C-alpha positions in Angstrom: 39.8 -140.6 190.9 43.3 -140.9 192.2 45.9 -141.4 189.4 49.6 -142.0 190.2 52.6 -142.8 188.1 54.7 -145.8 189.1 57.7 -147.8 187.8 57.0 -151.5 187.1 59.5 -154.2 187.9 58.5 -156.4 184.9 56.4 -155.9 181.8 55.8 -159.6 181.1 54.8 -162.1 183.8 54.1 -165.8 183.4 50.4 -166.8 183.6 48.3 -169.9 184.1 45.6 -168.4 181.8 45.5 -170.8 178.9 45.4 -168.0 176.2 49.0 -167.0 176.4 52.5 -167.6 177.9 52.8 -164.2 179.4 50.5 -161.4 180.6 51.1 -157.6 180.3 49.1 -155.0 182.2 50.0 -151.3 181.5 48.0 -150.1 184.5 47.1 -151.3 188.0 43.5 -150.6 189.1 40.6 -149.7 186.9 38.4 -146.7 186.4 35.3 -148.8 185.6 34.7 -150.1 189.2 32.7 -153.2 188.1 31.1 -154.9 191.2 31.8 -158.4 190.0 35.4 -157.9 188.8 37.8 -160.7 189.8 40.7 -158.3 190.2 39.2 -156.8 193.3 40.4 -159.9 195.0 43.9 -160.6 193.6 46.7 -160.6 196.1 48.0 -157.1 195.4 44.6 -155.3 195.2 43.3 -157.0 198.4 46.1 -155.4 200.3 45.2 -152.0 199.0 43.0 -150.0 201.4 41.7 -147.8 198.6 38.3 -148.5 197.1 38.3 -150.5 193.9 37.5 -148.2 191.0 38.8 -145.0 192.7 42.5 -145.4 191.9 44.7 -146.0 188.9 48.5 -146.5 188.8 50.2 -145.9 185.4 53.2 -148.0 184.7 55.3 -145.3 183.0 58.2 -147.6 182.1 56.2 -150.4 180.6 57.1 -149.8 177.0 60.9 -149.7 177.7 60.6 -152.8 179.8 58.7 -154.6 177.1 61.4 -153.9 174.5 64.1 -155.4 176.8 62.0 -158.4 177.9 61.1 -159.3 174.3 64.8 -159.9 173.8 65.4 -161.7 177.1 62.3 -163.7 177.5 61.4 -164.3 173.8 57.6 -164.6 174.5 55.7 -166.9 172.2 52.3 -165.2 173.1 51.0 -162.4 175.3 47.7 -161.6 176.9 47.0 -157.9 177.4 44.6 -156.8 180.2 44.5 -159.8 182.5 44.2 -157.6 185.7 43.2 -154.2 184.3 41.4 -152.5 181.4 44.0 -151.6 178.8 41.7 -149.1 177.1 40.3 -147.3 180.0 39.7 -143.5 179.9 43.3 -142.5 180.9 44.5 -144.3 177.8 43.2 -141.4 175.8 46.0 -139.3 177.4 48.8 -141.9 177.8 48.4 -143.8 174.5 50.7 -146.4 175.9 48.7 -149.2 174.2 49.4 -147.6 170.8 53.2 -148.1 171.5 52.7 -151.6 172.9 50.6 -152.8 169.9 53.1 -151.3 167.5 55.9 -153.1 169.1 54.1 -156.5 169.2 53.0 -156.1 165.6 56.5 -155.2 164.4 58.0 -158.2 166.3 55.2 -160.5 165.1 54.4 -161.7 168.6 50.9 -163.2 168.9 48.7 -161.5 171.4 45.2 -161.6 172.9 43.3 -158.8 174.6 40.6 -158.8 177.3 38.6 -155.5 177.2 35.1 -153.9 177.5 36.2 -150.5 176.2 35.0 -148.8 173.0 38.3 -146.9 173.1 39.9 -150.0 171.6 38.3 -148.9 168.3 40.8 -146.1 168.2 43.4 -148.7 167.4 41.6 -150.6 164.7 44.5 -150.1 162.2 46.9 -151.8 164.6 44.4 -154.5 165.6 44.0 -155.6 162.0 47.5 -157.1 162.3 47.9 -160.9 162.0 49.6 -160.7 165.4 46.3 -159.9 167.0 44.9 -163.4 167.5 41.7 -162.4 169.4 39.9 -159.8 171.4 37.6 -161.1 174.1 35.2 -158.1 174.3 32.9 -158.1 177.3 29.3 -157.2 176.5 26.1 -157.6 178.4 22.5 -156.6 178.2 20.3 -155.8 181.2 18.2 -152.9 182.5 19.7 -149.6 183.8 19.0 -150.2 187.5 21.2 -153.3 187.4 23.8 -151.8 185.1 24.2 -148.9 187.6 25.1 -151.2 190.4 27.2 -153.8 188.5 29.1 -151.5 186.1 28.7 -148.0 187.5 31.5 -146.4 185.5 31.9 -148.7 182.6 31.0 -147.7 179.0 27.4 -148.1 178.0 26.3 -151.4 176.5 25.3 -149.6 173.3 28.8 -148.1 172.8 30.4 -151.4 173.4 28.1 -153.2 170.9 28.9 -150.5 168.3 32.6 -150.9 168.8 32.4 -154.7 168.5 30.4 -154.3 165.2 33.1 -151.9 163.9 35.9 -154.2 164.8 34.2 -157.1 163.1 33.5 -155.0 160.0 37.3 -154.3 159.8 38.0 -158.1 160.0 39.5 -157.8 163.5 39.3 -161.1 165.4 36.7 -160.4 168.0 34.9 -162.8 170.3 31.8 -161.2 171.9 32.1 -162.3 175.6 28.8 -162.1 177.3 29.7 -161.8 181.0 28.5 -162.2 183.6 25.3 -164.1 182.7 22.9 -163.2 185.5 19.8 -165.5 185.8 16.5 -163.7 185.3 18.4 -160.5 184.7 20.6 -160.8 181.6 18.9 -160.5 178.2 21.2 -162.6 176.1 18.6 -163.7 173.7 19.3 -160.8 171.2 23.1 -161.5 171.1 23.0 -163.3 167.7 21.2 -160.3 166.1 23.7 -157.9 167.6 26.8 -159.7 166.3 25.9 -161.5 163.0 29.6 -161.2 161.9 31.0 -163.1 164.9 32.2 -166.6 164.2 32.2 -167.4 168.0 30.4 -166.1 171.0 31.2 -167.0 174.6 29.2 -166.7 177.8 30.5 -166.7 181.4 28.1 -167.3 184.3 28.1 -165.2 187.4 30.8 -166.6 189.7 29.2 -167.3 193.1 32.7 -167.8 194.6 33.5 -164.1 194.4 34.6 -162.6 197.7 31.8 -160.1 197.6 29.0 -162.4 196.4 26.9 -161.5 199.5 27.2 -157.8 198.5 26.1 -158.6 194.9 23.1 -160.5 196.1 22.2 -157.7 198.5 22.4 -155.2 195.6 20.0 -157.3 193.6 17.7 -157.6 196.5 17.6 -153.8 196.9 16.3 -153.6 193.3 14.0 -156.6 193.3 13.4 -158.4 196.6 12.1 -161.6 195.0 15.1 -161.8 192.7 17.4 -161.4 195.7 15.6 -164.2 197.4 16.2 -166.5 194.4 19.9 -165.7 194.4 20.0 -166.3 198.1 18.6 -169.8 197.5 21.3 -170.4 194.9 24.1 -169.6 197.3 22.7 -171.8 200.1 21.4 -174.8 198.1 23.7 -176.7 195.7 20.8 -178.5 194.0 19.0 -175.2 193.4 22.2 -173.7 192.1 22.7 -176.4 189.6 19.0 -176.4 188.6 19.1 -172.7 187.7 22.3 -173.0 185.7 21.0 -176.1 183.9 18.0 -174.1 182.8 20.2 -171.2 181.6 22.4 -173.6 179.6 19.4 -175.0 177.9 18.1 -171.6 177.0 21.4 -170.6 175.5 21.6 -173.9 173.5 18.1 -173.4 172.2 18.5 -169.9 171.0 22.0 -170.7 169.6 20.4 -173.4 167.5 17.5 -171.2 166.5 19.8 -168.4 165.3 22.4 -170.8 163.7 25.2 -169.6 165.9 28.1 -171.7 164.6 30.3 -171.8 167.6 29.6 -170.8 171.2 31.1 -171.7 174.6 29.8 -171.4 178.2 32.2 -170.8 181.1 30.6 -172.4 184.2 31.6 -172.2 187.8 31.2 -175.1 190.3 29.1 -174.6 193.4 31.8 -173.1 195.7 34.6 -174.5 193.5 37.7 -173.0 192.0 37.5 -171.0 188.8 39.9 -172.2 186.1 40.8 -169.6 183.6 40.0 -171.4 180.4 39.1 -169.7 177.1 
């Protein structure tokens, strides 16, 4: 793992993501190397010749910049972790998120977090703050062969589930975010039993518009040839694509009703359409 220290130009950047006015990312790159990660394909990372998941750049001046930009930009809301994992393993050494959360709490600036890391539980005392408006915590549930190709370095599903439970028990605002939903692979039927304390659960379907979708399908085919063929049909046949996802949506609605899930939301992606960041 290549880790370098860099100086950021800005701490806060405007965003089109509807959760917040600004985004803040203390790192560039990610140690988890998820195969389906959107950030593999953003403008900056696409230009980087290094393999995604094998480098991390630490923005050493992010805290000082944040203090200055709070005064200058007067942010009304901030999203943490839009293009990186804020609580990845190196955070245990840097503890930059501790300083960031402390500042945002003291300034009473509303913030949201995207994460999949159990390390976030280290900051439960800070995350109890009223300024923390929501943590979208990515979880999933499928067999080890698939986990090893989709999330080779990410924390185990079990450790994430335990962290979500802990945060919920501490009255932290957590939204279990089941992503990506993989037809015939994801076992999302147990999600209600896993998070009985959650007031809302969200699901995001696998995005077939990803730049490496052919590689994803090939990886599935290497594990289960018949499944790979099904995914291949989805990418070439719009009617089949919609038929499969309609069936998934029906399954989710049925089990949500069966288990009295009060609020749930499904993020869908059009057949070769543009993904709109809506939460």
